[in-house]
PDB file of N, CA, C and O in Angstrom:
ATOM      1  N   VAL A   1     -40.031  14.886 -24.087  1.00  0.00           N
ATOM      2  CA  VAL A   1     -40.220  16.327 -24.174  1.00  0.00           C
ATOM      3  C   VAL A   1     -41.614  16.560 -24.760  1.00  0.00           C
ATOM      4  O   VAL A   1     -41.953  16.009 -25.808  1.00  0.00           O
ATOM      5  N   VAL A   2     -42.407  17.370 -24.086  1.00  0.00           N
ATOM      6  CA  VAL A   2     -43.749  17.682 -24.578  1.00  0.00           C
ATOM      7  C   VAL A   2     -43.728  19.087 -25.181  1.00  0.00           C
ATOM      8  O   VAL A   2     -43.334  20.049 -24.523  1.00  0.00           O
ATOM      9  N   LEU A   3     -44.154  19.191 -26.432  1.00  0.00           N
ATOM     10  CA  LEU A   3     -44.208  20.468 -27.140  1.00  0.00           C
ATOM     11  C   LEU A   3     -45.663  20.811 -27.417  1.00  0.00           C
ATOM     12  O   LEU A   3     -46.351  20.084 -28.135  1.00  0.00           O
ATOM     13  N   ASP A   4     -46.131  21.911 -26.855  1.00  0.00           N
ATOM     14  CA  ASP A   4     -47.504  22.374 -27.041  1.00  0.00           C
ATOM     15  C   ASP A   4     -47.497  23.419 -28.151  1.00  0.00           C
ATOM     16  O   ASP A   4     -46.836  24.450 -28.031  1.00  0.00           O
ATOM     17  N   VAL A   5     -48.230  23.156 -29.231  1.00  0.00           N
ATOM     18  CA  VAL A   5     -48.207  24.067 -30.379  1.00  0.00           C
ATOM     19  C   VAL A   5     -49.433  24.986 -30.437  1.00  0.00           C
ATOM     20  O   VAL A   5     -49.727  25.575 -31.477  1.00  0.00           O
ATOM     21  N   ARG A   6     -50.142  25.102 -29.309  1.00  0.00           N
ATOM     22  CA  ARG A   6     -51.288  26.022 -29.262  1.00  0.00           C
ATOM     23  C   ARG A   6     -50.797  27.450 -29.069  1.00  0.00           C
ATOM     24  O   ARG A   6     -49.636  27.684 -28.732  1.00  0.00           O
ATOM     25  N   ALA A   7     -51.698  28.398 -29.288  1.00  0.00           N
ATOM     26  CA  ALA A   7     -51.368  29.811 -29.080  1.00  0.00           C
ATOM     27  C   ALA A   7     -51.005  30.034 -27.610  1.00  0.00           C
ATOM     28  O   ALA A   7     -51.488  29.324 -26.727  1.00  0.00           O
ATOM     29  N   LYS A   8     -50.151  31.025 -27.359  1.00  0.00           N
ATOM     30  CA  LYS A   8     -49.685  31.299 -25.988  1.00  0.00           C
ATOM     31  C   LYS A   8     -50.846  31.500 -25.026  1.00  0.00           C
ATOM     32  O   LYS A   8     -50.797  31.029 -23.890  1.00  0.00           O
ATOM     33  N   LYS A   9     -51.882  32.188 -25.464  1.00  0.00           N
ATOM     34  CA  LYS A   9     -53.043  32.452 -24.600  1.00  0.00           C
ATOM     35  C   LYS A   9     -53.698  31.140 -24.152  1.00  0.00           C
ATOM     36  O   LYS A   9     -54.048  30.984 -22.982  1.00  0.00           O
ATOM     37  N   GLU A  10     -53.862  30.200 -25.090  1.00  0.00           N
ATOM     38  CA  GLU A  10     -54.445  28.899 -24.749  1.00  0.00           C
ATOM     39  C   GLU A  10     -53.511  28.113 -23.837  1.00  0.00           C
ATOM     40  O   GLU A  10     -53.957  27.482 -22.878  1.00  0.00           O
ATOM     41  N   PHE A  11     -52.209  28.153 -24.138  1.00  0.00           N
ATOM     42  CA  PHE A  11     -51.205  27.467 -23.330  1.00  0.00           C
ATOM     43  C   PHE A  11     -51.255  27.982 -21.889  1.00  0.00           C
ATOM     44  O   PHE A  11     -51.227  27.200 -20.939  1.00  0.00           O
ATOM     45  N   ASP A  12     -51.330  29.319 -21.741  1.00  0.00           N
ATOM     46  CA  ASP A  12     -51.355  29.924 -20.405  1.00  0.00           C
ATOM     47  C   ASP A  12     -52.610  29.556 -19.616  1.00  0.00           C
ATOM     48  O   ASP A  12     -52.601  29.592 -18.385  1.00  0.00           O
ATOM     49  N   ALA A  13     -53.695  29.201 -20.322  1.00  0.00           N
ATOM     50  CA  ALA A  13     -54.939  28.837 -19.649  1.00  0.00           C
ATOM     51  C   ALA A  13     -54.874  27.437 -19.037  1.00  0.00           C
ATOM     52  O   ALA A  13     -55.712  27.080 -18.208  1.00  0.00           O
ATOM     53  N   GLY A  14     -53.881  26.646 -19.445  1.00  0.00           N
ATOM     54  CA  GLY A  14     -53.705  25.314 -18.884  1.00  0.00           C
ATOM     55  C   GLY A  14     -52.920  24.434 -19.838  1.00  0.00           C
ATOM     56  O   GLY A  14     -53.269  24.310 -21.012  1.00  0.00           O
ATOM     57  N   HIS A  15     -51.845  23.817 -19.323  1.00  0.00           N
ATOM     58  CA  HIS A  15     -50.991  22.973 -20.159  1.00  0.00           C
ATOM     59  C   HIS A  15     -50.403  21.826 -19.351  1.00  0.00           C
ATOM     60  O   HIS A  15     -50.472  21.819 -18.122  1.00  0.00           O
ATOM     61  N   ILE A  16     -49.826  20.862 -20.049  1.00  0.00           N
ATOM     62  CA  ILE A  16     -49.189  19.709 -19.409  1.00  0.00           C
ATOM     63  C   ILE A  16     -47.930  20.189 -18.677  1.00  0.00           C
ATOM     64  O   ILE A  16     -47.169  21.005 -19.196  1.00  0.00           O
ATOM     65  N   VAL A  17     -47.731  19.673 -17.481  1.00  0.00           N
ATOM     66  CA  VAL A  17     -46.589  20.052 -16.647  1.00  0.00           C
ATOM     67  C   VAL A  17     -45.276  19.935 -17.428  1.00  0.00           C
ATOM     68  O   VAL A  17     -45.027  18.932 -18.096  1.00  0.00           O
ATOM     69  N   ASP A  18     -44.446  20.969 -17.334  1.00  0.00           N
ATOM     70  CA  ASP A  18     -43.118  21.027 -17.959  1.00  0.00           C
ATOM     71  C   ASP A  18     -43.130  21.026 -19.497  1.00  0.00           C
ATOM     72  O   ASP A  18     -42.091  20.807 -20.119  1.00  0.00           O
ATOM     73  N   SER A  19     -44.298  21.268 -20.112  1.00  0.00           N
ATOM     74  CA  SER A  19     -44.312  21.299 -21.578  1.00  0.00           C
ATOM     75  C   SER A  19     -43.763  22.625 -22.088  1.00  0.00           C
ATOM     76  O   SER A  19     -43.835  23.649 -21.409  1.00  0.00           O
ATOM     77  N   LEU A  20     -43.213  22.582 -23.298  1.00  0.00           N
ATOM     78  CA  LEU A  20     -42.696  23.780 -23.955  1.00  0.00           C
ATOM     79  C   LEU A  20     -43.790  24.334 -24.852  1.00  0.00           C
ATOM     80  O   LEU A  20     -44.615  23.572 -25.356  1.00  0.00           O
ATOM     81  N   ASN A  21     -43.814  25.639 -25.061  1.00  0.00           N
ATOM     82  CA  ASN A  21     -44.824  26.230 -25.934  1.00  0.00           C
ATOM     83  C   ASN A  21     -44.176  26.959 -27.092  1.00  0.00           C
ATOM     84  O   ASN A  21     -43.461  27.944 -26.909  1.00  0.00           O
ATOM     85  N   ILE A  22     -44.439  26.456 -28.292  1.00  0.00           N
ATOM     86  CA  ILE A  22     -44.068  27.158 -29.521  1.00  0.00           C
ATOM     87  C   ILE A  22     -45.320  27.092 -30.400  1.00  0.00           C
ATOM     88  O   ILE A  22     -45.651  26.026 -30.918  1.00  0.00           O
ATOM     89  N   PRO A  23     -46.015  28.213 -30.574  1.00  0.00           N
ATOM     90  CA  PRO A  23     -47.226  28.190 -31.402  1.00  0.00           C
ATOM     91  C   PRO A  23     -46.942  27.605 -32.785  1.00  0.00           C
ATOM     92  O   PRO A  23     -45.882  27.844 -33.364  1.00  0.00           O
ATOM     93  N   TYR A  24     -47.887  26.846 -33.300  1.00  0.00           N
ATOM     94  CA  TYR A  24     -47.729  26.154 -34.580  1.00  0.00           C
ATOM     95  C   TYR A  24     -47.228  27.076 -35.693  1.00  0.00           C
ATOM     96  O   TYR A  24     -46.344  26.698 -36.462  1.00  0.00           O
ATOM     97  N   GLU A  25     -47.789  28.277 -35.778  1.00  0.00           N
ATOM     98  CA  GLU A  25     -47.414  29.209 -36.848  1.00  0.00           C
ATOM     99  C   GLU A  25     -45.939  29.621 -36.767  1.00  0.00           C
ATOM    100  O   GLU A  25     -45.359  30.042 -37.768  1.00  0.00           O
ATOM    101  N   LYS A  26     -45.336  29.502 -35.587  1.00  0.00           N
ATOM    102  CA  LYS A  26     -43.946  29.939 -35.391  1.00  0.00           C
ATOM    103  C   LYS A  26     -42.966  28.780 -35.316  1.00  0.00           C
ATOM    104  O   LYS A  26     -41.765  28.991 -35.147  1.00  0.00           O
ATOM    105  N   LEU A  27     -43.473  27.552 -35.442  1.00  0.00           N
ATOM    106  CA  LEU A  27     -42.636  26.368 -35.229  1.00  0.00           C
ATOM    107  C   LEU A  27     -41.389  26.352 -36.107  1.00  0.00           C
ATOM    108  O   LEU A  27     -40.282  26.177 -35.599  1.00  0.00           O
ATOM    109  N   VAL A  28     -41.550  26.531 -37.405  1.00  0.00           N
ATOM    110  CA  VAL A  28     -40.408  26.436 -38.323  1.00  0.00           C
ATOM    111  C   VAL A  28     -39.334  27.462 -37.976  1.00  0.00           C
ATOM    112  O   VAL A  28     -38.145  27.143 -37.997  1.00  0.00           O
ATOM    113  N   SER A  29     -39.741  28.687 -37.658  1.00  0.00           N
ATOM    114  CA  SER A  29     -38.752  29.728 -37.352  1.00  0.00           C
ATOM    115  C   SER A  29     -38.115  29.565 -35.972  1.00  0.00           C
ATOM    116  O   SER A  29     -37.097  30.194 -35.681  1.00  0.00           O
ATOM    117  N   ARG A  30     -38.706  28.727 -35.123  1.00  0.00           N
ATOM    118  CA  ARG A  30     -38.169  28.550 -33.766  1.00  0.00           C
ATOM    119  C   ARG A  30     -37.624  27.146 -33.502  1.00  0.00           C
ATOM    120  O   ARG A  30     -37.420  26.772 -32.347  1.00  0.00           O
ATOM    121  N   LEU A  31     -37.388  26.372 -34.552  1.00  0.00           N
ATOM    122  CA  LEU A  31     -36.870  25.008 -34.386  1.00  0.00           C
ATOM    123  C   LEU A  31     -35.562  24.973 -33.604  1.00  0.00           C
ATOM    124  O   LEU A  31     -35.285  24.003 -32.898  1.00  0.00           O
ATOM    125  N   GLY A  32     -34.769  26.012 -33.725  1.00  0.00           N
ATOM    126  CA  GLY A  32     -33.485  26.064 -33.021  1.00  0.00           C
ATOM    127  C   GLY A  32     -33.622  25.900 -31.517  1.00  0.00           C
ATOM    128  O   GLY A  32     -32.718  25.385 -30.859  1.00  0.00           O
ATOM    129  N   GLU A  33     -34.762  26.340 -30.969  1.00  0.00           N
ATOM    130  CA  GLU A  33     -34.995  26.220 -29.523  1.00  0.00           C
ATOM    131  C   GLU A  33     -35.111  24.765 -29.084  1.00  0.00           C
ATOM    132  O   GLU A  33     -34.974  24.457 -27.900  1.00  0.00           O
ATOM    133  N   LEU A  34     -35.366  23.868 -30.041  1.00  0.00           N
ATOM    134  CA  LEU A  34     -35.544  22.453 -29.715  1.00  0.00           C
ATOM    135  C   LEU A  34     -34.289  21.623 -29.950  1.00  0.00           C
ATOM    136  O   LEU A  34     -34.263  20.437 -29.621  1.00  0.00           O
ATOM    137  N   GLU A  35     -33.252  22.229 -30.512  1.00  0.00           N
ATOM    138  CA  GLU A  35     -32.030  21.486 -30.853  1.00  0.00           C
ATOM    139  C   GLU A  35     -31.493  20.663 -29.681  1.00  0.00           C
ATOM    140  O   GLU A  35     -31.047  19.532 -29.876  1.00  0.00           O
ATOM    141  N   LYS A  36     -31.531  21.216 -28.471  1.00  0.00           N
ATOM    142  CA  LYS A  36     -30.970  20.503 -27.313  1.00  0.00           C
ATOM    143  C   LYS A  36     -31.767  19.245 -26.967  1.00  0.00           C
ATOM    144  O   LYS A  36     -31.306  18.415 -26.182  1.00  0.00           O
ATOM    145  N   HIS A  37     -32.963  19.100 -27.549  1.00  0.00           N
ATOM    146  CA  HIS A  37     -33.800  17.926 -27.286  1.00  0.00           C
ATOM    147  C   HIS A  37     -33.783  16.926 -28.441  1.00  0.00           C
ATOM    148  O   HIS A  37     -34.585  15.993 -28.459  1.00  0.00           O
ATOM    149  N   LYS A  38     -32.882  17.110 -29.403  1.00  0.00           N
ATOM    150  CA  LYS A  38     -32.885  16.309 -30.630  1.00  0.00           C
ATOM    151  C   LYS A  38     -32.715  14.813 -30.374  1.00  0.00           C
ATOM    152  O   LYS A  38     -33.199  14.001 -31.163  1.00  0.00           O
ATOM    153  N   ALA A  39     -32.046  14.434 -29.303  1.00  0.00           N
ATOM    154  CA  ALA A  39     -31.819  13.017 -29.007  1.00  0.00           C
ATOM    155  C   ALA A  39     -33.054  12.362 -28.383  1.00  0.00           C
ATOM    156  O   ALA A  39     -33.105  11.140 -28.248  1.00  0.00           O
ATOM    157  N   ARG A  40     -34.044  13.166 -28.005  1.00  0.00           N
ATOM    158  CA  ARG A  40     -35.230  12.635 -27.333  1.00  0.00           C
ATOM    159  C   ARG A  40     -36.442  12.685 -28.263  1.00  0.00           C
ATOM    160  O   ARG A  40     -36.438  13.390 -29.272  1.00  0.00           O
ATOM    161  N   THR A  41     -37.477  11.925 -27.904  1.00  0.00           N
ATOM    162  CA  THR A  41     -38.724  11.960 -28.670  1.00  0.00           C
ATOM    163  C   THR A  41     -39.536  13.169 -28.218  1.00  0.00           C
ATOM    164  O   THR A  41     -39.678  13.421 -27.022  1.00  0.00           O
ATOM    165  N   ILE A  42     -40.063  13.909 -29.180  1.00  0.00           N
ATOM    166  CA  ILE A  42     -40.888  15.076 -28.874  1.00  0.00           C
ATOM    167  C   ILE A  42     -42.352  14.685 -29.070  1.00  0.00           C
ATOM    168  O   ILE A  42     -42.748  14.225 -30.141  1.00  0.00           O
ATOM    169  N   VAL A  43     -43.147  14.875 -28.015  1.00  0.00           N
ATOM    170  CA  VAL A  43     -44.578  14.592 -28.074  1.00  0.00           C
ATOM    171  C   VAL A  43     -45.277  15.919 -28.351  1.00  0.00           C
ATOM    172  O   VAL A  43     -45.212  16.844 -27.542  1.00  0.00           O
ATOM    173  N   VAL A  44     -45.945  16.005 -29.498  1.00  0.00           N
ATOM    174  CA  VAL A  44     -46.590  17.251 -29.915  1.00  0.00           C
ATOM    175  C   VAL A  44     -48.049  17.258 -29.457  1.00  0.00           C
ATOM    176  O   VAL A  44     -48.800  16.311 -29.693  1.00  0.00           O
ATOM    177  N   VAL A  45     -48.428  18.358 -28.793  1.00  0.00           N
ATOM    178  CA  VAL A  45     -49.784  18.512 -28.265  1.00  0.00           C
ATOM    179  C   VAL A  45     -50.410  19.766 -28.862  1.00  0.00           C
ATOM    180  O   VAL A  45     -49.756  20.804 -28.970  1.00  0.00           O
ATOM    181  N   ASP A  46     -51.677  19.666 -29.247  1.00  0.00           N
ATOM    182  CA  ASP A  46     -52.433  20.851 -29.659  1.00  0.00           C
ATOM    183  C   ASP A  46     -53.804  20.788 -28.999  1.00  0.00           C
ATOM    184  O   ASP A  46     -53.988  20.028 -28.048  1.00  0.00           O
ATOM    185  N   ALA A  47     -54.758  21.558 -29.473  1.00  0.00           N
ATOM    186  CA  ALA A  47     -56.063  21.591 -28.822  1.00  0.00           C
ATOM    187  C   ALA A  47     -56.823  20.276 -28.993  1.00  0.00           C
ATOM    188  O   ALA A  47     -57.231  19.665 -28.005  1.00  0.00           O
ATOM    189  N   MET A  48     -57.018  19.831 -30.248  1.00  0.00           N
ATOM    190  CA  MET A  48     -57.785  18.605 -30.479  1.00  0.00           C
ATOM    191  C   MET A  48     -57.172  17.688 -31.520  1.00  0.00           C
ATOM    192  O   MET A  48     -57.851  16.791 -32.020  1.00  0.00           O
ATOM    193  N   GLY A  49     -55.925  17.883 -31.855  1.00  0.00           N
ATOM    194  CA  GLY A  49     -55.258  17.005 -32.814  1.00  0.00           C
ATOM    195  C   GLY A  49     -55.183  17.559 -34.227  1.00  0.00           C
ATOM    196  O   GLY A  49     -54.706  16.864 -35.124  1.00  0.00           O
ATOM    197  N   GLN A  50     -55.638  18.788 -34.458  1.00  0.00           N
ATOM    198  CA  GLN A  50     -55.692  19.304 -35.823  1.00  0.00           C
ATOM    199  C   GLN A  50     -54.356  19.818 -36.362  1.00  0.00           C
ATOM    200  O   GLN A  50     -54.148  19.776 -37.575  1.00  0.00           O
ATOM    201  N   HIS A  51     -53.452  20.294 -35.526  1.00  0.00           N
ATOM    202  CA  HIS A  51     -52.158  20.793 -36.011  1.00  0.00           C
ATOM    203  C   HIS A  51     -50.987  19.870 -35.670  1.00  0.00           C
ATOM    204  O   HIS A  51     -49.909  19.996 -36.251  1.00  0.00           O
ATOM    205  N   ALA A  52     -51.191  18.959 -34.744  1.00  0.00           N
ATOM    206  CA  ALA A  52     -50.082  18.127 -34.261  1.00  0.00           C
ATOM    207  C   ALA A  52     -49.443  17.293 -35.367  1.00  0.00           C
ATOM    208  O   ALA A  52     -48.221  17.151 -35.402  1.00  0.00           O
ATOM    209  N   GLY A  53     -50.253  16.740 -36.274  1.00  0.00           N
ATOM    210  CA  GLY A  53     -49.695  15.919 -37.356  1.00  0.00           C
ATOM    211  C   GLY A  53     -48.768  16.719 -38.252  1.00  0.00           C
ATOM    212  O   GLY A  53     -47.679  16.263 -38.599  1.00  0.00           O
ATOM    213  N   ALA A  54     -49.208  17.919 -38.627  1.00  0.00           N
ATOM    214  CA  ALA A  54     -48.379  18.778 -39.478  1.00  0.00           C
ATOM    215  C   ALA A  54     -47.112  19.202 -38.740  1.00  0.00           C
ATOM    216  O   ALA A  54     -46.040  19.276 -39.340  1.00  0.00           O
ATOM    217  N   ALA A  55     -47.228  19.480 -37.445  1.00  0.00           N
ATOM    218  CA  ALA A  55     -46.057  19.864 -36.644  1.00  0.00           C
ATOM    219  C   ALA A  55     -45.069  18.699 -36.576  1.00  0.00           C
ATOM    220  O   ALA A  55     -43.858  18.906 -36.663  1.00  0.00           O
ATOM    221  N   CYS A  56     -45.577  17.485 -36.423  1.00  0.00           N
ATOM    222  CA  CYS A  56     -44.701  16.303 -36.400  1.00  0.00           C
ATOM    223  C   CYS A  56     -43.955  16.155 -37.717  1.00  0.00           C
ATOM    224  O   CYS A  56     -42.764  15.844 -37.724  1.00  0.00           O
ATOM    225  N   ARG A  57     -44.646  16.377 -38.835  1.00  0.00           N
ATOM    226  CA  ARG A  57     -43.984  16.280 -40.140  1.00  0.00           C
ATOM    227  C   ARG A  57     -42.854  17.300 -40.254  1.00  0.00           C
ATOM    228  O   ARG A  57     -41.774  16.980 -40.752  1.00  0.00           O
ATOM    229  N   GLU A  58     -43.102  18.528 -39.794  1.00  0.00           N
ATOM    230  CA  GLU A  58     -42.053  19.564 -39.829  1.00  0.00           C
ATOM    231  C   GLU A  58     -40.860  19.146 -38.970  1.00  0.00           C
ATOM    232  O   GLU A  58     -39.710  19.283 -39.386  1.00  0.00           O
ATOM    233  N   LEU A  59     -41.139  18.640 -37.780  1.00  0.00           N
ATOM    234  CA  LEU A  59     -40.062  18.218 -36.875  1.00  0.00           C
ATOM    235  C   LEU A  59     -39.265  17.069 -37.482  1.00  0.00           C
ATOM    236  O   LEU A  59     -38.036  17.064 -37.423  1.00  0.00           O
ATOM    237  N   LYS A  60     -39.961  16.098 -38.062  1.00  0.00           N
ATOM    238  CA  LYS A  60     -39.266  14.956 -38.678  1.00  0.00           C
ATOM    239  C   LYS A  60     -38.395  15.412 -39.843  1.00  0.00           C
ATOM    240  O   LYS A  60     -37.287  14.907 -40.029  1.00  0.00           O
ATOM    241  N   ARG A  61     -38.894  16.365 -40.626  1.00  0.00           N
ATOM    242  CA  ARG A  61     -38.119  16.913 -41.745  1.00  0.00           C
ATOM    243  C   ARG A  61     -36.831  17.562 -41.234  1.00  0.00           C
ATOM    244  O   ARG A  61     -35.807  17.561 -41.917  1.00  0.00           O
ATOM    245  N   ALA A  62     -36.902  18.115 -40.022  1.00  0.00           N
ATOM    246  CA  ALA A  62     -35.735  18.788 -39.444  1.00  0.00           C
ATOM    247  C   ALA A  62     -34.845  17.812 -38.658  1.00  0.00           C
ATOM    248  O   ALA A  62     -33.873  18.226 -38.026  1.00  0.00           O
ATOM    249  N   GLY A  63     -35.182  16.516 -38.700  1.00  0.00           N
ATOM    250  CA  GLY A  63     -34.328  15.521 -38.061  1.00  0.00           C
ATOM    251  C   GLY A  63     -34.707  15.122 -36.651  1.00  0.00           C
ATOM    252  O   GLY A  63     -33.938  14.434 -35.980  1.00  0.00           O
ATOM    253  N   PHE A  64     -35.871  15.535 -36.188  1.00  0.00           N
ATOM    254  CA  PHE A  64     -36.320  15.177 -34.844  1.00  0.00           C
ATOM    255  C   PHE A  64     -37.150  13.904 -34.886  1.00  0.00           C
ATOM    256  O   PHE A  64     -37.670  13.529 -35.937  1.00  0.00           O
ATOM    257  N   THR A  65     -37.274  13.236 -33.732  1.00  0.00           N
ATOM    258  CA  THR A  65     -38.199  12.123 -33.572  1.00  0.00           C
ATOM    259  C   THR A  65     -39.427  12.718 -32.906  1.00  0.00           C
ATOM    260  O   THR A  65     -39.344  13.221 -31.785  1.00  0.00           O
ATOM    261  N   ALA A  66     -40.578  12.667 -33.592  1.00  0.00           N
ATOM    262  CA  ALA A  66     -41.771  13.325 -33.067  1.00  0.00           C
ATOM    263  C   ALA A  66     -42.998  12.436 -33.204  1.00  0.00           C
ATOM    264  O   ALA A  66     -43.164  11.719 -34.191  1.00  0.00           O
ATOM    265  N   VAL A  67     -43.853  12.501 -32.187  1.00  0.00           N
ATOM    266  CA  VAL A  67     -45.138  11.792 -32.199  1.00  0.00           C
ATOM    267  C   VAL A  67     -46.200  12.763 -31.707  1.00  0.00           C
ATOM    268  O   VAL A  67     -45.896  13.708 -30.980  1.00  0.00           O
ATOM    269  N   LYS A  68     -47.460  12.525 -32.109  1.00  0.00           N
ATOM    270  CA  LYS A  68     -48.496  13.431 -31.636  1.00  0.00           C
ATOM    271  C   LYS A  68     -49.319  12.785 -30.524  1.00  0.00           C
ATOM    272  O   LYS A  68     -49.513  11.570 -30.500  1.00  0.00           O
ATOM    273  N   LEU A  69     -49.789  13.612 -29.618  1.00  0.00           N
ATOM    274  CA  LEU A  69     -50.676  13.147 -28.560  1.00  0.00           C
ATOM    275  C   LEU A  69     -52.071  13.080 -29.167  1.00  0.00           C
ATOM    276  O   LEU A  69     -52.674  14.107 -29.477  1.00  0.00           O
ATOM    277  N   SER A  70     -52.574  11.871 -29.331  1.00  0.00           N
ATOM    278  CA  SER A  70     -53.876  11.674 -29.966  1.00  0.00           C
ATOM    279  C   SER A  70     -54.983  12.396 -29.197  1.00  0.00           C
ATOM    280  O   SER A  70     -55.120  12.236 -27.985  1.00  0.00           O
ATOM    281  N   GLY A  71     -55.766  13.189 -29.922  1.00  0.00           N
ATOM    282  CA  GLY A  71     -56.869  13.902 -29.286  1.00  0.00           C
ATOM    283  C   GLY A  71     -56.487  15.206 -28.620  1.00  0.00           C
ATOM    284  O   GLY A  71     -57.353  15.935 -28.136  1.00  0.00           O
ATOM    285  N   GLY A  72     -55.193  15.508 -28.589  1.00  0.00           N
ATOM    286  CA  GLY A  72     -54.734  16.783 -28.038  1.00  0.00           C
ATOM    287  C   GLY A  72     -55.013  16.982 -26.561  1.00  0.00           C
ATOM    288  O   GLY A  72     -55.295  16.032 -25.829  1.00  0.00           O
ATOM    289  N   ILE A  73     -54.928  18.234 -26.136  1.00  0.00           N
ATOM    290  CA  ILE A  73     -55.091  18.586 -24.722  1.00  0.00           C
ATOM    291  C   ILE A  73     -56.506  18.273 -24.244  1.00  0.00           C
ATOM    292  O   ILE A  73     -56.708  18.016 -23.057  1.00  0.00           O
ATOM    293  N   SER A  74     -57.488  18.291 -25.146  1.00  0.00           N
ATOM    294  CA  SER A  74     -58.858  18.005 -24.704  1.00  0.00           C
ATOM    295  C   SER A  74     -58.981  16.544 -24.246  1.00  0.00           C
ATOM    296  O   SER A  74     -59.698  16.262 -23.286  1.00  0.00           O
ATOM    297  N   SER A  75     -58.295  15.618 -24.917  1.00  0.00           N
ATOM    298  CA  SER A  75     -58.307  14.218 -24.468  1.00  0.00           C
ATOM    299  C   SER A  75     -57.561  14.068 -23.147  1.00  0.00           C
ATOM    300  O   SER A  75     -57.977  13.320 -22.263  1.00  0.00           O
ATOM    301  N   TRP A  76     -56.455  14.791 -23.030  1.00  0.00           N
ATOM    302  CA  TRP A  76     -55.658  14.763 -21.804  1.00  0.00           C
ATOM    303  C   TRP A  76     -56.516  15.183 -20.618  1.00  0.00           C
ATOM    304  O   TRP A  76     -56.543  14.515 -19.584  1.00  0.00           O
ATOM    305  N   ARG A  77     -57.219  16.308 -20.786  1.00  0.00           N
ATOM    306  CA  ARG A  77     -58.113  16.783 -19.718  1.00  0.00           C
ATOM    307  C   ARG A  77     -59.265  15.804 -19.477  1.00  0.00           C
ATOM    308  O   ARG A  77     -59.663  15.561 -18.338  1.00  0.00           O
ATOM    309  N   GLY A  78     -59.794  15.246 -20.579  1.00  0.00           N
ATOM    310  CA  GLY A  78     -60.892  14.296 -20.478  1.00  0.00           C
ATOM    311  C   GLY A  78     -60.525  13.063 -19.669  1.00  0.00           C
ATOM    312  O   GLY A  78     -61.388  12.449 -19.042  1.00  0.00           O
ATOM    313  N   ASP A  79     -59.250  12.700 -19.681  1.00  0.00           N
ATOM    314  CA  ASP A  79     -58.762  11.576 -18.904  1.00  0.00           C
ATOM    315  C   ASP A  79     -58.355  11.995 -17.493  1.00  0.00           C
ATOM    316  O   ASP A  79     -57.755  11.212 -16.757  1.00  0.00           O
ATOM    317  N   ASN A  80     -58.684  13.232 -17.121  1.00  0.00           N
ATOM    318  CA  ASN A  80     -58.376  13.784 -15.789  1.00  0.00           C
ATOM    319  C   ASN A  80     -56.890  13.767 -15.469  1.00  0.00           C
ATOM    320  O   ASN A  80     -56.498  13.559 -14.321  1.00  0.00           O
ATOM    321  N   LEU A  81     -56.064  13.987 -16.483  1.00  0.00           N
ATOM    322  CA  LEU A  81     -54.621  14.065 -16.259  1.00  0.00           C
ATOM    323  C   LEU A  81     -54.287  15.523 -15.883  1.00  0.00           C
ATOM    324  O   LEU A  81     -55.016  16.446 -16.243  1.00  0.00           O
ATOM    325  N   PRO A  82     -53.182  15.711 -15.159  1.00  0.00           N
ATOM    326  CA  PRO A  82     -52.896  17.057 -14.620  1.00  0.00           C
ATOM    327  C   PRO A  82     -52.503  18.102 -15.644  1.00  0.00           C
ATOM    328  O   PRO A  82     -51.785  17.821 -16.603  1.00  0.00           O
ATOM    329  N   VAL A  83     -52.996  19.331 -15.418  1.00  0.00           N
ATOM    330  CA  VAL A  83     -52.576  20.500 -16.190  1.00  0.00           C
ATOM    331  C   VAL A  83     -52.191  21.584 -15.198  1.00  0.00           C
ATOM    332  O   VAL A  83     -52.686  21.607 -14.071  1.00  0.00           O
ATOM    333  N   VAL A  84     -51.311  22.480 -15.615  1.00  0.00           N
ATOM    334  CA  VAL A  84     -50.910  23.602 -14.775  1.00  0.00           C
ATOM    335  C   VAL A  84     -51.162  24.892 -15.536  1.00  0.00           C
ATOM    336  O   VAL A  84     -51.227  24.899 -16.765  1.00  0.00           O
ATOM    337  N   LYS A  85     -51.303  25.991 -14.788  1.00  0.00           N
ATOM    338  CA  LYS A  85     -51.534  27.303 -15.395  1.00  0.00           C
ATOM    339  C   LYS A  85     -50.354  28.198 -15.110  1.00  0.00           C
ATOM    340  O   LYS A  85     -50.339  29.354 -15.532  1.00  0.00           O
TER     341      LYS A  85
END
């Protein structure tokens, strides 16, 4: 499961296929939306890696298995991997 923690406007400009969007500032209040994915690893994506670590810590505190995508969406794009709008 890919969780994009960027602002909705940035997410709408281009994101990883099938990723979920919960802005970082709203993550704690919206954790319930991720409950159905608790058995899976959540890959946290942000713009350049600045919020993903903190988001992973919050998810782990809530009982999720979470890892961050190193370098964020900018690395993903830099590697010419697909994004959708």
